[in-house]
N, C-alpha and C positions, 0 to 999 in steps of 0.2 A: 468598400474600396473601389468606388466607381471612377473617380477622377485621378489621373496620374499626378504624383507629387512634382512640384517644380524642381528642375535640376539646377537652375541658376537664376540670379536676380541682381539687379543694380538698384541701389538705394541712394537717392540724392540727400545730402546732409547740408546743414546750414553753412554758409560761407563758400558754397560752390564745391565742397568736397563730395566724394562719392564712395560708397562701399560696394564692391563687387564680390559676390559670394557664389560658389558653385560646388557641385558634388565632385570631389576629387579624392584620390587615395592618399592616405597618410604616408605610405611608402610606394613610390611609382613602380618598384619592382623591375624585373628584367624585360627587355623587348623579346618578342617571339615572332617567328615567321609563320604565316598562315596562308594557305592557298584555298580559295573558295572554288568549289567544283560546280554545283548546280543547286537550284532551289529544291526544297522538299515540297512535293505537290500533294494536294488533297487526295485522300484515298479512303474509301468507306469499307469497313469490315462488317460482315453480318454478326459476328461474335466479338465481344470485347477482347482486344488483344492482351489485356492484362489478366482477366479472370476467366474468360470463356463464356460468360453469360451473354444473352442477347444484347447487341449494341444498339442503344436507343437514344443516347444523349450526345448532343454536339459538344465536341471537346476542342478547346483552344490549345494550340501548341505554339509557344509556351503559354502561360496564363495571359488572359486578355489585358489585365492591368499593366503589364510591362510590354505590351505590343504584340501579343500572340493573336493568331487568327484561327477560325474553325477549319481544321484540317482533317478531322476524322470523327468517328463515333466510338464512344465507349459506353459501358453501362452507367446508370445513374450513380451508384455507390462509388465506382472508381473515378468518376468525374468529380462529383460534388463532395462526397464524404472524404475521400482520400485528398482531394484538393484542399478542403478546408482545414485538414490536419497539417499538411506540409507546405502548402504554397504561401501562407502568410510570412513565413520565415524567409523564403526566397524573395518575396516582394520587399520586405524590410531590408534585406541585404542589397538588392538592386537599387533601392531608393535611398539608401543611406539613413535608415531610420532606427531609432531605439523605441521600444514599446513599453507600455505599462509604467510610464514615469510617475514617481511620487515626489512631490516638491514640498519641502518643509522650511519654515522660517519662524522667527519670533513674532512676526506680524500677525499670524493667524494661529488658531489652536488646531493641532492635528495636521496630517498631510493632506495635500490636494492632488487629485489624479488628473492626468491628461491621457489622451488616447495614444498618441505617438509624438515624438519629437524628431525633426529632420536635422541632420548634422550637415552643415555646409561650411566651406573653408574659403578664406580670402587668399589672394596671391601671396600675402605676407605670412601665411601660415596660421593666422588667427581663425578660430572657429565661431560659428554662429548657430544657435539653436532656434529652430522655427517650430511653432506649434502647428501640427497638421490638423486643420479644422478649427472649430471655435474654442477659444481659450476659456479656462475656468474663470468665473467672475472675480475670484480672489487673487488671480495671478498678478494683477497690477500692484496690490498691496504686498505680495510676496517679493516682487522685484524691488519695490521701493525700500525694503528692509535692508538691502545692501549685502546680505549673505543668505545663500540658499543651499540647503542640503538636497542633493539629487540622487535618487535611487531608480534604476531602470534596468531593463533586460535587453541585451543585444541579441541579434538573430541566432537561433539555435542552429549550429552548423550541421548537425546530424539530420534534422528535418529539412534544412535547405538543400543538402545534397541528395536527400531522397526525392525532393521535388525535381531536381536536375536529372536524377536517374529516371524518374517517370517520363519526363519530356524528351530526354535523349533516347530512351527505349522506344517511345512512340514514334519519334522521327526515324529511327532505324527500321521500325515495322513499316512505316509509310514508304520507305525507300526500297526495302528488300522483301516485304511480306512479313507475316508474323514469324518471329525468330524461333528457332528450335535448338535443342541441345541443353546440356546441364547448366550452363551459365544463364541462358534465357529462363530456364525453369527456376533458378535461384532468384533471379531478378523479379519474376512474377510472384514468387512466394513472399519476398520482402515487401513488395508493394501491397499485396493483399493483407499481409500482417499489419502494415501501417494503417491501411484502410479500416481494419477490423479492431483496432486498438480501442480501449474504453474511452480514452481522451487524448488530446494532443500531447499531454505530458507522459502518457503511457506508450507513445509510438516507439517501437524497438529500433535499435541501431541496425544498419545494414552494412555488411562488409563490402558488397558491391558498390554501394553509394559512396562510402568513405574512400574507396580506391580509385574513384574517377579522377581523371586529369581535367582540371578546370582552369581556364584563363579568362581574363576579363579586360576589356578596354572601356574607357569612359567616353569615347567619341564613337558614335555609331558609324559602321562602315557600309550598311545597306538597310533598306526598309523591309526586306524580306523577313518573315517571321522565323524561318528555319532554312539553313543552307548546308548541304553536305560540304564538309571542309576537311583539310588535312593540316595538322600541326607538325612542323618540321623541328625535330629535336635531335641533339647529338647522337642519341641511341637509335634513332630511326624515325620514320614517319608514324604519326598517330592519327587514325581516322576518327571522325566524329561529326558533330553538328555545331554550327554557329547559330545561336539563338538571338533573335532581334538585333543582329549585327554587332553584338556586344560580348556575348558569353560563349566561349568554346567549351564544349563538353565532349569528352572522348566516348567512343563506343566500346572501349575495352576498360578493364578495371584491374588495378594492382591491389588485390585483396590482402588484407592483413587480419590475423586472428585477434590482434590486440587493438581494440577500438578506443580512441581517445575520449576524454571528457569534453562535452560540447556545450554544457550549460554555462553561459557567460553573463555576468552581471556587471553593472557599472555603478559605483558609489563615489560621489564627489561632493566637495564643498566648493561652491562657486562664489566669488566676490563680484558683486554687481555695482557698477557706477551709477551716477544719476541719469535719469532718462534724457535722451536727446531726440528731438523731433526729426523725422525724416519722411521722405516720400518714395515709394516704390516706383521706379521709372520704367523698368522692363522685367519681364519674367519669361524664362524659357522652360516649357514643360518637358 
């Protein structure tokens, strides 16, 4: 995942028409008030702030794919192994992607796999699916059949919030020093447990991660990778970090003993019309 997925594009159609599609929420949600305090600056620790082993690996906060920068050092397992387990779900959520799609139609025998599909919406509320990368050679025949069965996986919210917990925790350590206390100990145990899982599917849920307050905007407010910020809620101010100008994550957690189900799949039958030639006029990454 080296190149960031496009957020919006404009496609010129025959007769002068155009299709504008962009990453936008299905439900805009409620407006919130956020005050940005100061950028989180680079700080190097001799020991990994997650597990305590020697810190030898440059860590992006948040992941580089979504705009993070090298702000600290962690150990190699906490950087790469933990990152490979939880950060793909965060990236899919940020980029509006569904993964491991299987496409079926009467035109070909058996399903065809794509890596990821990007979901983009038009101002009229229509959705567009974009293949992220090179499409399967049989995709044209599948589309021409007129009816497609799609099965895919939505981002796992438990792993996504673990990724947010990791980078909110690192941002807090960069701001205040390595955190101490029972809550910090539980966060570190949860992150190490996720790192040491046998596979991505075996990553355990985290009460601290699921209790985080997370807010998102689709229009970036700053180019800074991480900024200390305060969310103003009726119950009081919530301190946390604004990641890449888009995602606020609290530094406190409302933990719950009851953890929700987070595996989400999508299964749809899509009706596809005849192909219409078009030209991509502009793309915004």
